[in-house]
C-alpha positions in Angstrom: 75.2 138.8 106.8 76.8 135.5 104.6 75.8 132.1 105.4 77.7 129.2 104.6 77.4 125.7 105.4 80.0 122.9 107.2 78.5 119.8 106.7 80.0 116.4 108.7 77.4 114.1 106.6 76.3 112.2 109.6 74.4 108.7 109.6 71.3 108.1 110.4 70.2 104.9 112.7 69.0 102.9 109.9 71.2 104.3 106.9 74.1 104.0 105.7 77.4 106.0 104.5 76.2 106.0 100.7 72.9 107.6 102.0 74.8 110.1 104.2 76.6 111.1 101.4 74.2 111.3 99.0 72.4 113.5 101.4 75.5 116.2 102.0 74.8 116.4 98.0 71.2 117.4 98.4 72.4 119.6 101.3 74.8 121.5 99.1 72.7 121.7 96.0 69.8 123.5 98.1 72.1 125.7 100.1 73.6 126.8 96.5 70.3 127.8 95.3 69.6 129.4 98.4 72.1 131.6 98.0 74.5 130.2 101.1 78.1 131.4 100.2 80.0 128.1 100.7 79.7 124.5 101.8 82.6 122.7 103.5 82.5 119.1 104.3 84.6 117.9 107.2 87.7 114.7 107.8 86.8 112.4 111.0 88.6 109.0 111.1 87.3 105.9 113.0 83.9 107.9 113.8 81.3 105.5 113.1 78.0 107.7 113.0 79.6 109.8 110.0 81.1 108.9 106.6 83.0 112.0 105.9 86.5 110.9 105.7 88.1 112.4 102.9 87.3 115.8 102.3 89.0 116.7 98.7 87.1 113.4 97.5 84.0 114.7 98.7 84.9 118.5 97.3 85.1 117.4 93.8 82.0 115.2 94.3 80.0 118.2 95.7 81.4 120.7 93.0 81.0 118.8 90.1 77.1 118.5 91.2 76.9 122.2 91.8 77.7 125.4 89.7 78.6 128.7 91.5 78.8 127.9 95.5 82.7 127.5 96.7 83.4 123.9 97.9 85.9 123.1 100.6 87.0 121.5 103.4 86.7 122.1 107.1 89.3 120.8 106.7 92.0 118.7 106.1 93.9 117.8 109.4 97.4 118.4 107.9 99.5 116.3 110.7 97.9 113.4 108.5 99.7 114.3 105.2 102.3 115.8 103.6 102.5 119.3 102.5 103.0 118.4 98.8 100.5 115.4 98.4 97.8 118.5 100.3 98.6 120.8 97.2 98.8 118.3 94.8 94.9 117.5 95.9 93.7 121.2 95.7 95.6 122.1 93.1 94.1 119.8 91.2 90.9 120.5 93.0 91.4 124.3 92.2 92.3 123.7 87.6 88.8 121.3 87.8 86.6 124.2 89.3 88.8 127.2 89.3 87.9 130.2 91.9 85.3 127.7 93.7 87.7 125.9 96.0 88.5 126.9 99.7 91.5 125.0 101.4 90.3 125.2 105.1 93.3 123.5 107.1 93.6 122.7 111.1 95.9 120.2 113.1 93.2 118.2 115.0 93.3 114.3 114.3 90.1 114.0 113.4 89.3 111.0 115.4 91.5 109.2 118.2 95.4 109.6 118.6 95.7 105.3 117.3 93.8 106.1 114.1 95.9 109.3 113.7 99.2 106.9 114.4 98.3 104.7 112.0 97.1 107.6 109.1 100.5 109.0 109.4 103.4 107.1 111.8 105.6 109.7 112.0 103.2 112.0 113.0 104.2 114.0 116.6 101.6 116.3 116.4 104.0 119.2 117.5 104.0 122.9 116.4 107.2 123.4 114.7 106.1 120.5 112.4 102.6 122.3 111.5 104.8 125.3 111.0 107.3 123.9 108.4 104.0 122.2 106.7 102.6 125.3 106.4 105.7 127.2 105.2 106.2 124.4 102.3 102.3 124.4 101.7 102.7 128.0 100.6 105.8 127.6 98.5 103.8 125.1 96.5 100.8 126.6 96.4 102.4 129.4 94.8 105.4 128.2 92.9 107.9 130.1 95.1 110.9 128.6 96.0 114.4 129.6 96.9 117.5 128.5 94.9 118.5 125.3 95.6 115.7 124.8 98.3 113.4 121.5 97.6 110.2 123.6 96.2 113.1 124.2 93.3 113.3 120.5 92.5 109.5 119.5 93.0 106.6 121.2 92.3 102.9 120.9 92.8 100.9 119.3 89.5 99.3 120.5 88.2 99.6 124.2 87.7 95.7 125.7 88.3 94.7 128.7 86.9 94.4 130.7 90.1 95.0 129.6 94.2 92.6 128.2 96.1 91.3 130.1 99.3 93.1 129.0 102.5 92.2 129.2 105.9 93.4 128.0 109.2 90.7 126.2 111.6 90.7 126.8 115.0 88.8 126.0 118.2 91.5 126.9 120.6 92.8 130.1 118.9 96.8 129.1 119.2 96.2 128.4 115.5 94.6 132.0 114.7 98.1 133.2 115.2 99.8 131.2 112.3 96.7 132.0 109.9 98.0 135.9 110.9 101.7 134.8 110.0 101.0 133.1 106.9 97.6 135.8 105.6 95.3 133.0 105.4 91.7 133.3 106.3 90.6 132.0 110.0 87.9 130.2 110.9 86.7 129.4 114.8 85.1 126.7 115.7 82.6 128.0 118.0 80.9 124.6 117.5 83.7 123.2 119.5 85.0 125.2 121.6 82.5 128.2 123.3 84.5 130.1 125.1 87.8 132.5 124.1 86.7 132.8 120.2 85.8 136.7 119.9 89.2 137.5 121.6 90.7 134.6 119.1 89.4 136.8 116.2 90.8 140.1 117.4 94.4 138.7 118.2 94.3 137.3 114.7 92.6 140.6 113.2 95.7 142.7 115.1 98.5 139.8 114.3 97.6 139.7 110.2 100.4 139.8 107.6 99.0 140.5 104.0 100.2 137.9 101.6 100.1 137.2 98.0 96.6 135.5 98.4 95.0 137.4 101.6 95.5 141.3 101.8 93.1 141.8 104.3 92.0 139.5 107.4 88.9 137.2 106.4 87.1 135.5 109.5 83.9 133.4 109.8 82.8 131.4 112.9 80.8 128.1 112.8 78.3 127.3 115.5 75.7 124.4 115.5 72.6 125.6 114.5 69.0 124.0 113.8 66.0 125.8 113.0 62.4 124.7 112.8 59.0 126.6 113.1 57.5 123.6 114.9 58.3 123.4 118.6 57.8 120.0 119.1 60.6 119.1 116.0 63.4 121.6 118.2 62.6 120.2 121.7 63.3 116.7 119.9 66.5 117.7 117.7 67.7 119.6 121.1 66.8 116.0 123.2 68.9 114.2 120.7 71.8 116.6 120.1 72.1 116.6 124.2 72.3 113.1 124.0 74.6 113.0 121.1 77.8 115.1 123.2 77.3 113.3 126.1 77.7 109.7 124.4 81.2 111.4 122.7 82.5 112.8 125.7 81.6 109.9 127.8 82.4 106.8 125.7 84.4 108.4 122.8 82.1 107.9 120.1 78.6 107.8 119.2 76.7 105.1 117.7 73.4 105.8 115.7 69.9 106.3 117.5 66.9 107.6 117.5 64.7 109.8 119.2 63.4 106.7 121.3 66.3 105.6 122.0 67.1 108.5 124.5 63.4 110.4 125.5 63.2 108.7 128.6 66.7 108.9 129.5 67.2 110.2 132.9 70.6 112.1 133.8 72.8 113.0 136.5 73.3 116.3 138.0 76.6 116.5 136.0 75.2 114.9 132.9 72.7 117.9 133.3 75.9 120.6 134.1 77.3 119.1 131.5 74.4 119.6 129.2 74.1 123.2 130.0 77.4 123.8 128.8 77.3 122.4 125.8 74.1 124.2 124.8 76.4 127.6 124.9 78.3 125.6 121.4 74.6 125.9 119.0 71.7 127.4 118.6 68.1 126.0 117.8 64.8 127.7 117.5 62.3 129.2 115.3 63.5 131.3 112.4 63.4 134.9 114.1 64.9 133.5 117.5 67.6 131.8 115.4 68.6 134.6 113.7 68.7 136.9 116.4 71.0 134.7 118.0 73.2 134.4 114.9 73.2 138.1 114.4 74.4 138.3 118.7 77.2 136.0 118.1 77.6 138.0 114.5 78.2 141.3 116.5 80.3 139.6 119.0 82.9 138.2 117.1 82.6 141.4 114.8 82.2 139.0 111.5 80.0 139.0 108.8 79.9 135.4 107.9 78.6 132.3 110.2 79.1 129.0 108.9 76.3 126.5 110.4 76.8 123.2 111.7 73.4 121.8 111.5 72.4 119.0 113.8 69.5 117.4 112.4 68.9 114.1 112.5 66.0 113.9 109.4 67.0 115.3 105.8 64.1 117.1 104.9 64.1 118.4 108.4 68.0 119.7 108.1 67.1 121.2 104.7 63.6 122.8 105.7 66.6 124.4 108.3 68.3 125.8 105.6 65.1 127.3 103.4 64.2 128.9 106.9 66.9 130.5 107.2 67.7 131.6 104.3 64.5 133.1 103.8 64.6 134.9 107.1 68.4 136.1 106.2 66.9 137.5 102.4 70.4 135.7 101.0 68.5 135.4 97.6 68.0 139.5 97.6 71.2 139.5 98.4 73.0 137.1 95.5 70.9 139.1 93.3 
């Protein structure tokens, strides 16, 4: 079983965006040392509790601070950008760090629609536009073009020694059909939607068409995870993530808070029901409990790679969570 990381650079109460990004660097260094396969960073806009807005910039910094772990985006939100600019960004990264870059792509706004309209005033979020973007992106990344096409006149520079791995991200399964059609990897966001994932993965595999970049289907599944052998720490983190999800769903934003701010909150029956639903998106517990549940999901999805989205609020607790799971999954011995 391969384990990977998706980090959102959360900003703790009393902390700063700079400190959040420094913590992301610390996590990348540690998870490389522990034997994790890849380290992805997210793209969010107008979200005060998350520092990650430009994954392509953060990827460059992280790759420069590490040596072997794959580094990538989870993901670049394509409707905000031109296919040429995305190709240029990731060809530059692949030139600087050949064989280590992942281009994970999605169609979600990564925030609210007002912000999305400012990022790209011509954005329609149409399926047709996304398909055209993916088609153009493949042409730019692989230096292929039809005579008379725009790619015959404009090439994405620089020209790297290899092509970054390409992944489509999805929380509904719809983008899995695009991943299959274009011969890309498929990453299902169980941490966003806990339903329909295994079916989406099966449909992707059944429809997969080999490409010049990927001959066989490649899948991973991302899940919210927190691991600690201290029951009180697990209980505290569970309470905080329950509150965080409700705040985002009801208010559209999450202001920084700590456990003392929410430990006496009373929830309505409707909120309690929503909490139980959201808990299907995560795994929390001690090392053996988390391992057992992760392997159950791996069997359910029929995958050999799980991407962990850590929900710990304190840096040392997040680091320890990754240490415990690397130990219980024997990642170092697998790398050796």
